[in-house]
C-alpha positions in Angstrom: 53.2 169.7 194.6 49.3 170.6 194.6 48.0 170.4 191.3 44.6 173.1 190.2 42.6 173.0 187.5 41.3 177.0 188.0 43.1 180.0 188.4 40.2 182.0 190.0 41.3 183.2 193.3 45.4 182.1 193.2 46.2 185.8 192.5 44.6 186.8 196.3 45.6 183.4 198.0 48.9 183.6 197.3 49.6 187.3 196.4 51.4 186.0 193.2 53.8 183.9 192.2 57.0 183.0 189.4 55.5 180.7 186.1 56.3 178.8 183.5 54.1 177.2 180.5 54.6 174.9 178.0 53.7 171.0 177.7 57.4 170.0 179.3 57.1 166.5 177.4 59.6 164.3 178.8 60.8 166.6 181.7 64.0 166.6 179.9 67.1 168.5 180.8 66.3 172.0 179.5 63.0 171.9 180.7 65.0 171.0 184.2 67.3 173.8 183.7 63.5 176.4 183.4 62.3 175.0 186.3 65.4 175.5 188.4 65.1 179.1 187.2 61.3 179.6 188.0 62.6 177.9 191.7 65.4 179.7 192.1 63.7 182.9 191.4 61.0 182.1 193.1 62.6 182.3 196.2 64.5 185.2 195.8 61.3 187.1 195.8 59.6 184.6 198.4 56.6 183.2 196.3 55.6 180.1 195.1 56.8 178.5 191.8 54.3 177.5 189.7 53.9 175.1 186.2 51.0 176.0 183.7 51.1 172.9 182.1 49.0 172.7 178.9 47.2 169.1 178.3 46.3 168.3 175.9 48.9 169.2 173.5 47.4 171.6 171.2 48.7 169.7 168.3 46.9 166.9 169.9 43.6 169.1 169.7 43.6 170.2 166.3 44.9 167.0 164.7 42.5 165.1 162.8 44.1 161.5 162.9 46.0 160.9 166.0 48.8 159.6 164.0 49.0 163.3 163.0 50.1 164.6 165.7 53.8 163.9 167.5 54.2 161.4 169.9 54.1 161.9 173.9 57.1 161.1 175.4 54.9 161.4 178.4 51.8 160.8 179.8 50.1 162.8 182.2 50.8 161.4 185.2 54.2 160.4 184.3 54.7 164.5 183.6 53.3 165.2 186.9 55.6 163.2 188.8 58.4 164.6 186.8 57.3 167.3 187.8 57.1 167.0 191.3 60.6 165.4 191.6 61.8 168.8 190.6 60.3 170.5 193.6 57.4 172.5 191.9 54.4 173.7 194.2 52.2 174.0 191.6 50.9 172.8 188.7 48.3 174.9 186.7 46.4 172.7 184.5 45.7 174.6 181.9 42.9 172.8 179.4 43.4 173.2 176.0 40.7 173.5 174.3 37.9 175.1 171.6 37.8 178.2 173.8 41.4 178.6 174.8 42.1 179.0 171.2 40.5 181.3 170.2 41.2 183.9 173.8 43.2 186.8 172.0 46.7 187.2 173.2 45.8 190.2 175.2 42.7 188.2 177.1 45.1 185.4 177.5 47.7 187.6 179.3 45.2 189.9 181.8 42.7 187.3 182.2 44.8 184.2 183.0 48.6 185.7 183.9 47.6 188.9 185.9 44.0 188.4 187.2 44.4 184.8 187.8 47.7 184.1 188.6 49.0 187.4 189.6 52.4 186.4 188.4 55.5 188.5 189.3 57.9 187.2 186.9 57.3 184.7 183.6 59.6 182.6 182.0 59.8 181.8 179.2 61.8 181.1 175.9 62.3 184.2 173.6 60.1 181.7 170.7 56.7 181.5 172.9 53.5 182.4 171.3 50.3 182.1 172.8 46.9 183.7 171.9 44.5 183.2 169.4 46.3 182.8 165.7 49.3 182.2 167.9 49.6 186.5 167.8 51.2 186.8 171.6 54.8 187.1 171.5 58.1 187.6 174.2 57.9 191.2 172.6 54.2 191.8 174.0 54.9 190.1 177.0 57.9 192.4 177.6 55.6 195.0 177.2 52.5 194.1 179.2 55.0 193.0 182.3 55.9 197.0 181.8 52.3 197.4 182.1 51.0 195.7 184.2 54.2 195.3 186.7 55.5 191.4 186.0 59.0 190.9 184.6 59.8 188.9 181.6 62.6 186.8 181.9 64.0 184.6 178.8 64.5 181.0 179.8 68.4 179.0 179.9 69.1 177.2 176.8 70.6 173.4 176.9 72.8 171.8 175.0 74.2 168.2 175.0 77.3 167.7 172.5 76.1 170.9 170.7 72.6 169.9 170.1 70.0 171.6 171.7 68.0 169.3 174.3 64.6 169.1 172.9 61.4 166.6 173.1 61.7 166.8 169.1 65.4 165.5 169.1 64.4 163.0 171.9 61.8 161.6 170.2 64.5 160.9 167.2 67.2 159.4 168.9 64.0 157.0 170.3 63.5 155.9 167.6 66.7 155.1 166.8 67.3 153.1 169.4 69.8 155.4 170.9 68.9 155.1 174.7 72.8 155.9 176.4 71.8 159.0 174.8 68.3 159.6 175.6 69.0 159.0 179.2 71.8 161.3 179.2 69.0 163.6 177.6 66.5 163.0 180.0 68.9 162.9 183.1 67.2 159.1 183.9 66.1 156.0 181.7 63.8 156.5 179.4 60.2 154.5 180.8 56.8 154.2 180.1 54.0 154.2 183.0 51.0 152.0 182.9 48.0 149.8 184.1 48.5 146.7 183.2 45.2 145.7 181.6 43.7 142.2 180.8 44.1 140.9 177.4 43.7 137.6 174.8 46.0 135.7 176.8 47.8 135.2 173.5 51.1 135.2 174.9 50.3 132.6 177.6 48.7 130.3 174.4 52.5 131.0 172.9 54.6 129.8 175.6 55.6 133.4 176.0 52.7 134.5 179.0 52.8 138.7 178.8 51.2 141.3 180.8 49.9 144.0 178.4 50.1 147.8 179.7 47.6 150.4 178.6 49.6 153.7 177.8 46.9 156.2 177.7 48.8 157.6 174.5 46.9 159.4 171.2 50.6 158.1 169.6 53.8 155.8 171.1 57.4 157.0 170.1 58.1 153.4 170.5 57.6 150.4 167.4 59.0 147.5 168.0 61.1 144.7 170.4 63.1 145.9 173.1 64.9 144.3 176.2 63.4 146.6 179.0 63.5 146.5 182.9 59.8 146.2 184.9 59.9 147.9 187.8 57.4 145.4 190.3 57.1 147.4 193.8 61.4 148.4 194.5 62.1 145.4 192.6 63.5 145.4 188.9 62.7 142.3 186.7 63.7 141.6 183.1 61.4 141.7 180.1 61.7 141.2 176.5 58.8 143.7 175.1 56.9 144.1 172.0 55.2 148.0 171.8 53.2 148.2 168.7 50.4 147.1 166.5 50.8 143.1 166.5 50.7 142.5 162.9 50.5 139.0 162.9 47.7 138.8 165.6 45.5 141.6 164.2 45.9 145.3 161.9 43.8 147.2 163.4 43.3 148.4 167.1 45.3 150.7 169.2 49.2 150.2 169.7 49.7 148.0 173.3 52.7 147.3 175.3 53.1 143.1 175.6 56.0 142.8 178.6 57.1 139.3 178.9 59.0 139.1 182.7 61.5 136.9 183.0 61.1 134.2 185.1 58.1 135.7 186.9 54.6 134.0 187.5 52.6 136.3 189.1 49.3 138.0 188.7 49.6 141.8 188.0 46.0 143.1 186.6 45.1 146.2 187.7 48.7 147.0 189.3 50.8 150.3 188.1 54.1 149.3 186.3 56.8 151.3 184.9 58.5 149.9 181.6 62.6 151.0 181.1 64.0 151.0 178.1 67.7 149.5 177.9 67.9 148.3 174.2 66.1 147.9 171.2 66.0 144.5 169.3 64.3 144.5 166.2 61.8 146.1 164.6 57.7 144.8 164.8 57.3 142.0 162.1 54.5 140.5 160.4 54.7 136.7 160.1 53.1 134.6 157.6 53.0 131.6 160.4 52.5 131.9 163.8 54.9 129.1 164.6 57.6 131.6 163.1 56.2 134.3 165.8 57.4 131.9 168.6 60.3 131.0 166.9 61.3 134.7 167.0 59.9 135.3 170.3 62.1 132.7 171.7 65.2 134.5 170.2 64.1 138.0 171.7 64.2 136.3 175.0 67.2 134.6 174.4 68.7 138.0 173.5 67.2 139.6 176.5 68.6 137.1 178.9 72.4 137.5 177.3 71.8 141.6 177.6 71.4 141.6 181.4 74.0 138.3 181.6 76.7 139.9 179.8 
């Protein structure tokens, strides 16, 4: 998969493409159905497949606070890895900024889709809106396609158990701790990746050393204590994980993922870890005394051991 950050000249170099556009948060079963449509149409036309990936999410750009935008299921790196696994040939990283938000729908079509990417087919949902004040819609795309000579194809729908698969629905199931259903909706277990960074070593002082993982998200979709597995190379290591704001220690700062790897002793600083979520143990709590917190962590660790022993 090739990542591009500029559309100028793509049409001349590749004689066009078959494209879709979106945030692709989660790259879930619904997204995967769209990507297969793009891939199949591209193969039929003998053209490359391309995903226009909006970054940051428009909701993040316009939000006055990070707490006012939807929590991300994936950071950008995770999203790109998932797209590559779907055999997408090109990803155009479309930077959402003030200039793009003010671009008219007509200029959006002409400058990006036609002159820039030279799309032969554009596969989007019938509810897709674009351009300044979201004035562009599916009907405008169809009319522009007839004028400029590209097909506009509606995306396939995807349901599980009678429910349309969407990022919003997956966020709700994560919040409810329904990881088996989330795995079904994603086609893989839910996981977060990030780099291990140096912390205050409070876990070690409390008797439960942890590695702190930087998640690179404005908002996180999970809060609490979880049974997890940490991917270290090809090895899966059981772990008790706290993700949140550590209210007993401090009430300010960014969210943090702290993983206590069971029966592990090693230096992980600077390494990238994938943390796979299996079960929710409890909500994050504020304890009046550190001794109470230590006792609760011991219970969390024991529940993690019991999960894997069963």
